[in-house]
N, C-alpha and C positions, 0 to 999 in steps of 0.2 A: 584766729586771723581774720581780720573783717574783709568785707567783700571788696571794698576799695583795694585794699593792699594785694589782694589776690589779682585783680585785675591790673594791677601796676598803675593806677591812677594817682593823680595828685589833686587835691581838695584845698582850697584856700578862700578867704573872704576877700572881696573886691567892693569898696564902698565908692561910688563914683563922686558923691559929694566930697569925700576926703581927698580924693586925688584932684578934684578941682580946687579945693583950697591949697593944697600941696603946690600946686603950679602957680599960685600967687604969691608964694611965701619965698623969702630969702634961703638959702642952703642951711644956715644955721637954725632960722626959725623952723623949718619944716623938719629939721633932725629933733629939735625940742617938741613939736607937735606930735610927732609920730611916738617919742618916748612918753608922752602925756597920756598917749593912747594904749600905751604897753606893747608897741609892736617895734620891731628892728628896722623894717622897711615899708615901703608903701606898696599898694596893691599891683600896680603897673610892674614894678621891680620883681614882685613875687611871680607875676603871669610870665614874664621874660624868664627867670630862673627855672620856673617849672616847665614851660616849654622846652627848653633848652636839654633839660633833664630827660623829659620824655622822648625827645628825638635823639637822644644821645651825643648831642652837639658841645663842642668845646671851643673856646675863644682863644685866639693865639694874638698877642702884642708882638709885632717884629719890627725891628729898626735896622738903619745901616743903608750903605749905598745900593746895594744889591736889591733890597725891598722898596727903594723910594723911586726907582727907575720908572 
């Protein structure tokens, strides 16, 4: 087991230039661009997901009269 796994850490690449370019693209173009780079999601999304995982957080989407008050 590698040291990173032993420490329960999460590593990923984040390229600021790619993130800046993604912000300027339409959603379909951004998806195509990410696919051309061989990744499923951008670095910002990876950062958010890794943070939630490290902190043990979950997101719930709720609807209804009781929740909209």
